[in-house]
C-alpha positions in Angstrom: 8.4 -28.1 5.1 10.1 -24.3 5.0 10.9 -22.9 8.5 11.4 -19.4 9.3 13.9 -19.1 12.5 13.4 -16.0 14.3 15.9 -14.9 16.9 14.7 -13.7 20.3 14.9 -10.1 19.6 11.6 -8.0 18.5 13.2 -7.0 15.5 15.9 -9.1 13.7 17.2 -10.9 10.7 16.3 -14.2 10.3 17.2 -17.7 8.8 15.3 -19.7 6.3 15.8 -23.5 6.7 14.6 -26.0 4.1 15.8 -29.2 5.4 14.2 -31.3 2.1 16.4 -29.1 0.0 19.3 -28.8 2.5 19.1 -25.2 2.1 19.8 -22.5 5.1 19.6 -18.7 3.9 19.8 -15.8 6.0 16.9 -13.6 5.1 17.8 -9.8 4.3 16.3 -7.2 5.6 14.7 -6.3 8.9 11.2 -8.0 10.1 9.0 -7.8 13.1 7.9 -10.3 15.1 4.3 -10.3 15.5 2.9 -9.1 18.7 -0.3 -7.1 18.8 0.5 -5.1 22.2 3.7 -3.9 20.9 3.9 0.0 19.9 4.3 0.7 16.3 7.6 0.9 14.9 9.2 4.2 14.8 9.6 6.3 11.3 12.6 8.1 11.1 13.0 11.0 8.8 15.0 9.2 6.2 12.2 6.2 6.0 9.6 9.0 6.0 11.4 10.6 3.2 11.8 7.5 0.9 8.2 6.5 1.1 7.3 10.0 0.3 9.5 10.1 -2.3 7.8 6.8 -4.3 4.4 8.4 -3.7 5.9 11.6 -5.4 7.3 9.8 -8.3 4.3 7.6 -9.1 0.7 7.9 -9.6 -0.6 4.8 -10.4 -1.4 1.8 -7.6 -3.0 -1.4 -7.5 -5.4 -1.6 -4.6 -6.9 -4.8 -3.3 -10.4 -5.1 -2.1 -12.0 -8.2 -0.8 -14.8 -9.5 -2.6 -18.4 -10.8 -1.4 -17.1 -14.2 -1.9 -14.1 -13.7 -0.1 -11.8 -13.7 -2.7 -9.4 -10.7 -3.3 -9.6 -8.3 -6.4 -6.8 -6.1 -7.5 -7.5 -3.0 -9.5 -5.0 -0.1 -11.0 -6.2 3.0 -10.3 -4.4 6.7 -10.3 -3.9 8.2 -7.2 -2.8 11.4 -5.4 -1.7 11.8 -1.9 -1.5 14.1 1.2 1.5 12.9 3.1 0.6 9.5 3.8 -3.1 9.5 2.7 -3.9 8.3 -0.9 -7.1 8.9 -2.7 -8.5 7.6 -5.6 -11.8 8.1 -7.6 -14.0 5.4 -9.3 -17.6 4.7 -10.0 -19.5 4.9 -6.9 -21.4 1.4 -8.7 -18.2 -0.1 -9.2 -17.3 -3.3 -7.9 -14.3 -2.2 -5.7 -16.9 0.4 -4.2 -19.4 -2.2 -3.5 -16.5 -4.4 -1.9 -15.2 -1.3 0.2 -18.8 -0.8 1.5 -18.7 -4.7 2.7 -15.1 -4.9 3.9 -13.0 -1.2 4.4 -9.7 -3.2 4.5 -7.5 -3.0 1.9 -4.2 -3.4 0.3 -2.1 -1.2 -2.0 1.0 -1.7 -4.0 3.1 0.7 -5.7 6.1 0.0 -7.9 9.0 2.6 -8.4 12.5 1.9 -10.1 11.6 -1.4 -11.8 13.6 -1.0 -14.6 16.3 -2.5 -12.6 15.4 -5.3 -10.7 18.3 -4.9 -8.4 17.5 -1.2 -7.6 13.5 -2.3 -7.1 11.5 0.2 -5.0 8.0 0.5 -4.1 5.4 0.5 -1.3 3.4 -2.4 0.1 0.7 -0.9 1.9 -2.0 -2.2 4.3 -5.1 0.2 5.5 -8.3 1.0 5.7 -10.8 3.0 2.6 -13.3 5.2 3.5 -15.3 7.3 1.1 -15.1 11.2 1.5 -18.6 12.1 2.3 -18.3 15.8 2.6 -19.4 16.9 -0.9 -16.9 19.9 -1.0 -14.1 18.0 0.0 -15.0 15.0 -2.4 -15.1 17.7 -5.4 -11.6 19.2 -4.3 -9.9 15.8 -4.6 -11.4 15.0 -7.8 -10.4 18.4 -9.2 -6.9 17.3 -8.1 -6.9 14.0 -9.3 -8.4 15.1 -12.6 -6.2 17.7 -12.6 -3.2 15.8 -12.5 -4.5 13.0 -14.6 -6.4 14.7 -17.4 -6.6 11.5 -19.6 -8.9 10.1 -16.4 -11.6 12.9 -17.3 -13.4 10.9 -20.1 -13.8 7.8 -17.5 -15.8 10.3 -14.8 -19.4 9.8 -14.6 -21.7 12.8 -15.8 -23.6 13.0 -12.7 -20.8 13.9 -10.0 -23.1 11.4 -7.2 -22.0 8.7 -9.3 -18.3 9.4 -8.5 -16.8 8.1 -5.2 -13.5 9.5 -3.8 -11.9 7.3 -1.5 -9.1 8.3 1.4 -6.7 5.3 2.1 -5.2 5.8 5.4 -2.5 3.3 6.3 -2.3 1.0 9.1 1.2 -0.6 8.0 3.8 0.2 5.3 6.4 -1.5 4.0 9.2 0.1 1.7 10.7 -2.5 -0.5 14.3 -1.0 -1.4 16.7 -3.7 -3.3 18.9 -0.6 -3.6 19.9 -1.3 -0.5 20.3 -4.9 -0.9 18.2 -7.5 -2.3 15.0 -8.6 -0.7 15.4 -5.3 2.1 12.1 -4.3 3.1 11.6 -1.6 5.7 8.2 -2.2 7.9 6.6 0.7 9.6 3.2 -0.4 11.7 0.9 2.8 12.3 -2.1 2.9 14.6 -5.2 3.4 12.7 
């Protein structure tokens, strides 16, 4: 049975031990021990800049929602962002819209620089999704979204009421940055 041994500090490197295989390996990167009462991790400007760079360079994300039967559903969508908040549109009657209505917790994956595995960079985001209810704001985001991705216009419902625009507010962001060392992940916890 694999065993992850953490040091006594809140943030530390870890040691992975698999006795049956005689494996003992240091897990690279910095990992935060779970502690609900601890304050969120600090995001310095350098880390924030790297996260925003990935968001600027890409426009496709995979968003995972939770189906009514409890299983996850992952869907690839175009997105735009304002700072760290992500926006996407879908049909108001779609499965993902129904899933979000039942449970607004989502997970997002964005891959950047995947052509060289050892320089892989990407984001894994946990957050909450909320439908943008204010009609004018929803229209503005839809225009920005479809202005950036005109090929998506053919997928837009004719009736604007049938289009749902969602904002995803991150609770935690993990920057995966293999260029800094294989397996390097920087986790930032944000308060909702």
